[in-house]
C-alpha positions as CSV (number, residue, x, y, z in Angstrom):
1,X,9.3,16.5,-16.4
2,X,11.0,16.0,-13.1
3,X,12.3,12.4,-12.4
4,X,10.3,10.1,-10.2
5,X,13.2,9.5,-7.8
6,X,13.9,13.3,-7.5
7,X,10.4,13.9,-6.1
8,X,10.3,10.9,-3.8
9,X,12.2,12.7,-1.1
10,X,9.5,15.4,-1.1
11,X,6.8,12.9,-0.4
12,X,8.6,11.8,2.7
13,X,9.1,15.3,4.1
14,X,6.9,14.5,7.1
15,X,3.7,15.9,5.7
16,X,2.3,12.7,4.5
17,X,1.5,9.2,5.7
18,X,0.2,5.8,4.3
19,X,0.2,2.0,4.5
20,X,0.7,-1.3,2.5
21,X,-1.4,-3.5,0.1
22,X,-2.8,-7.0,0.4
23,X,-2.2,-10.0,-1.9
24,X,-0.9,-13.5,-2.6
25,X,1.6,-15.1,-4.8
26,X,2.5,-13.2,-8.0
27,X,1.4,-13.4,-11.5
28,X,-2.4,-13.9,-11.8
29,X,-4.8,-15.9,-9.6
30,X,-7.3,-14.9,-7.1
31,X,-6.2,-13.2,-3.9
32,X,-7.7,-14.4,-0.7
33,X,-10.2,-11.8,0.5
34,X,-9.8,-9.8,-2.7
35,X,-12.4,-7.2,-3.4
36,X,-13.7,-6.4,-7.0
37,X,-14.8,-3.0,-6.0
38,X,-13.1,0.1,-4.5
39,X,-16.2,0.7,-2.4
40,X,-14.9,-1.6,0.4
41,X,-11.1,-1.8,0.3
42,X,-11.1,-3.3,3.7
43,X,-12.2,-6.6,2.1
44,X,-8.8,-6.9,0.5
45,X,-7.1,-7.2,3.9
46,X,-7.3,-10.1,6.3
47,X,-7.6,-7.5,9.0
48,X,-8.2,-3.6,8.9
49,X,-5.4,-1.8,7.2
50,X,-5.2,1.9,6.3
51,X,-7.8,2.0,3.7
52,X,-9.4,5.1,2.3
53,X,-12.5,5.0,0.0
54,X,-12.7,8.8,0.0
55,X,-16.2,9.1,1.6
56,X,-14.9,11.9,3.9
57,X,-15.2,15.6,3.4
58,X,-11.5,16.1,4.0
59,X,-9.5,14.5,1.2
60,X,-7.1,11.8,2.3
61,X,-8.1,12.2,6.0
62,X,-8.9,8.4,6.6
63,X,-5.6,7.3,4.9
64,X,-3.0,9.8,6.0
65,X,-2.4,13.4,4.9
66,X,-2.9,15.4,1.7
67,X,0.1,16.3,-0.4
68,X,-0.8,19.6,-2.1
69,X,1.9,21.5,-4.0
70,X,0.4,23.6,-6.8
71,X,-2.9,21.9,-7.2
72,X,-6.1,20.7,-5.5
73,X,-7.8,17.7,-4.0
74,X,-11.6,17.0,-3.8
75,X,-13.8,14.1,-2.8
76,X,-17.3,13.3,-4.1
77,X,-19.3,10.0,-4.2
78,X,-16.2,7.9,-3.2
79,X,-13.8,9.4,-5.7
80,X,-10.7,11.5,-5.0
81,X,-10.2,14.0,-7.9
82,X,-6.6,15.3,-8.2
83,X,-6.3,18.5,-10.2
84,X,-2.7,19.9,-10.8
85,X,-2.4,23.7,-11.6
86,X,-1.4,24.5,-15.2
87,X,2.1,25.6,-16.0
88,X,3.5,24.7,-12.6
89,X,5.6,22.3,-10.9
90,X,3.1,20.1,-9.1
91,X,2.8,17.1,-6.7
92,X,-0.7,16.5,-5.5
93,X,-2.1,13.4,-3.8
94,X,-2.5,11.4,-0.6
95,X,0.3,9.8,1.6
96,X,0.8,7.8,4.8
97,X,4.1,7.6,6.5
98,X,5.4,5.0,9.0
99,X,3.3,2.4,7.4
100,X,4.4,-1.3,7.7
101,X,5.2,-2.5,4.2
102,X,5.2,-6.2,4.7
103,X,4.1,-9.2,2.6
104,X,0.6,-7.9,2.1
105,X,1.9,-4.9,0.2
106,X,0.0,-1.8,-1.0
107,X,-2.7,-1.2,-3.7
108,X,-4.7,1.5,-5.3
109,X,-7.7,1.7,-7.7
110,X,-7.3,4.4,-10.4
111,X,-10.2,5.1,-12.6
112,X,-8.4,8.2,-14.5
113,X,-4.9,9.2,-14.9
114,X,-3.5,12.4,-16.0
115,X,-3.1,12.6,-19.8
116,X,0.6,12.8,-21.1
117,X,3.0,14.3,-20.3
118,X,1.6,14.3,-16.7
119,X,2.5,11.4,-14.4
120,X,0.2,9.4,-12.0
121,X,2.2,7.4,-9.5
122,X,1.8,4.8,-6.7
123,X,5.0,5.1,-4.5
124,X,6.6,3.2,-1.8
125,X,9.6,4.6,0.1
126,X,11.6,2.6,2.8
127,X,14.4,4.7,4.1
128,X,16.4,5.8,1.1
129,X,14.9,3.0,-1.1
130,X,12.1,4.1,-3.4
131,X,9.9,2.2,-5.9
132,X,7.0,3.3,-8.0
133,X,4.4,2.3,-10.6
134,X,4.3,5.4,-12.9
135,X,1.7,5.9,-15.7
136,X,2.2,8.4,-18.4
137,X,-0.2,7.3,-21.3
138,X,0.2,5.3,-23.3
139,X,2.8,3.7,-21.0
140,X,3.0,2.2,-17.5
141,X,6.5,2.0,-16.0
142,X,7.8,0.2,-12.9
143,X,10.8,2.0,-11.2
144,X,12.7,-0.3,-8.7
145,X,14.7,0.6,-5.6
146,X,17.9,0.8,-7.9
147,X,16.3,3.1,-10.4
148,X,15.8,0.3,-13.1
149,X,12.8,0.7,-15.3
150,X,10.4,-1.8,-17.0
151,X,7.9,-0.4,-19.4
152,X,4.6,-1.8,-20.8
153,X,1.6,-0.5,-22.7
154,X,-0.9,1.0,-20.3
155,X,-4.5,-0.4,-20.6
156,X,-6.8,1.8,-18.2
157,X,-9.4,-1.1,-18.0
158,X,-7.1,-4.1,-17.5
159,X,-4.7,-2.0,-15.2
160,X,-7.3,-0.2,-13.2
161,X,-5.8,-1.5,-10.0
162,X,-2.1,-1.2,-9.2
163,X,-0.1,-3.0,-6.5
164,X,3.4,-3.2,-5.1
165,X,4.4,-5.8,-2.5
166,X,7.6,-7.4,-1.2
167,X,7.9,-11.2,-1.9
168,X,10.6,-14.0,-2.1
169,X,13.4,-11.5,-1.3
170,X,12.2,-9.2,-4.2
171,X,9.5,-6.6,-5.1
172,X,6.5,-7.3,-7.4
173,X,4.7,-4.7,-9.4
174,X,1.2,-5.9,-10.4
175,X,-2.1,-4.7,-12.0
176,X,-5.7,-6.0,-12.0
177,X,-8.9,-5.1,-13.7
178,X,-11.1,-5.7,-10.6
179,X,-8.8,-6.0,-7.6
180,X,-9.0,-9.8,-7.5
181,X,-7.0,-11.3,-10.3
182,X,-3.4,-9.8,-10.5
183,X,-0.9,-9.9,-13.3
184,X,2.6,-9.3,-12.5
185,X,4.1,-6.7,-14.8
186,X,7.7,-6.6,-13.3
187,X,9.8,-7.7,-10.4
188,X,13.1,-6.7,-8.9
189,X,15.6,-7.7,-6.2
190,X,16.6,-7.4,-3.6
191,X,13.4,-6.9,-1.6
192,X,12.9,-4.3,1.1
193,X,10.5,-4.4,3.9
194,X,9.9,-2.5,7.1
195,X,8.1,0.8,7.7
196,X,8.0,3.7,5.3
197,X,5.8,5.9,3.1
198,X,3.1,5.0,0.7
199,X,1.4,7.5,-1.5
200,X,-0.7,8.1,-4.6
201,X,0.0,11.3,-6.3
202,X,0.3,13.1,-9.7
203,X,3.2,15.4,-11.0
204,X,3.5,17.9,-13.8
205,X,5.9,20.7,-14.6
206,X,5.8,24.2,-15.9
207,X,5.7,23.1,-19.6
208,X,2.2,21.4,-19.0
209,X,-0.4,24.0,-19.9
210,X,-3.3,21.6,-19.7
211,X,-2.6,19.0,-17.1
212,X,-6.1,17.6,-16.7
213,X,-7.3,15.5,-13.7
214,X,-6.8,12.1,-12.2
215,X,-9.5,10.2,-10.2
216,X,-8.8,7.6,-7.6
217,X,-11.5,5.3,-6.1
218,X,-9.5,4.0,-3.2
219,X,-6.1,3.2,-1.6
220,X,-5.0,0.7,1.1
221,X,-2.0,-0.7,3.0
222,X,-2.8,-3.9,4.7
223,X,-1.2,-4.8,7.9
224,X,1.6,-7.5,7.9
225,X,0.2,-11.1,7.8
């Protein structure tokens, strides 16, 4: 399997674009304006962000641009289905470039991840700095700007929502069952803010003969508060 960091440069090649997530202080608690459903991600922002609930016919059109290398994207009933090709190096998903990654951060609702050894990722790249939440069942990993990794057991119900956001000079990785009450799973420093690329995508390689599918209910990057 190719490393997360090795693929990040490809995501920022100019064919993708996306934005940042909403949120308050780390580690649990209710976020102001938080939404318990992916059906209206705008509720998680204090003002309209770059949300996509995948109601449009063209996948990723409301958020940014599709990323399609050896796979396919489809939308139906508010769900984005990501299907990698078998036995191929793939990177398939949605991305937005030139998104303001401020205190509000970026979040995604994922109802189904690829089975192992496939990887499902939420990625933020600011300049040459990249951080990501990466799920390869049965584990969820946070990879920070410096390539450091924190790993924990992945619970698809309790960790249905993922969020990355800069706070207090660092970066928080958080999960939630319903998009309201967030639990910090990892943090790192220093923090990085500014404009960059945000993406949700999957990746597999040529050894994966049955990659399966991933399903995403929504992604959003909120404007700076």
